[in-house]
N, C-alpha and C positions, 0 to 999 in steps of 0.2 A: 504494500500500500504506500509506503514512504517513497518508493521508486516512482509510482504514479504521480505523487504530489510533486516530486522533483521535475518530472517531465512536464506536468501542467504548468509549473512556474516558469520553466524554460520556454515553453510555447507562448505563454503570456508575455514574457519579455521580448520574444521575437516579434510578436504581433504589435506590441507598442512601438518597437523600433521601426517596423514597416509603416505604421500610422504616422510616425514623426517624419519619415521620408515623404509620404504622400501629402502631408500638410504643406510642403515647401511651396507649391504653386497656388495655394488657395488664399484668396483675400481674407485677411484676419477678421475683419469686421462684418463680413457678409452674413446677414441674418443670424447674428449672435453665434456663429459657428465656433469662433475661438473660445467664447465663454463656455459653450457646451463641451467642447473638447477638453478644456482645462478641468471642468467639473468631473468628466468621465475619467481623465487621467488621475486625478486626485483619489477618486473612489477605487480605481484599479490599484493604486499604490497602497491604499488601506487594506484591500483584499489580499494583496501579495504579502503584506506584513502579517496579517492575521493567519494566513495559511502557513507561512514560514514558522510562525510561533507555534502553531498547532502541530507541525511536523514532529516536534519532540514528544508529543503525547501519543502519536500513532506508533504502535508497535509493529516491528517487522512480522511478516506472516509466519516465518519459521518459529519465532518465540511464541506466537499465539497457538500454534498447533501442538507444541510440547506440553501444554497445560493439561 
């Protein structure tokens, strides 16, 4: 399970980097796009931190099966 969390976090980081690249040609003030983008990026950062913190609570599958 922890491996899946690591992969999901890596995918999220890659998606945010792709979004940053895609933003380069977009007018910043067009229909509040920049504000919506900033709000979404902030929430994604909060999610990333929460999932990273929760990773320590998730036990590896091998340990769970031994019980």
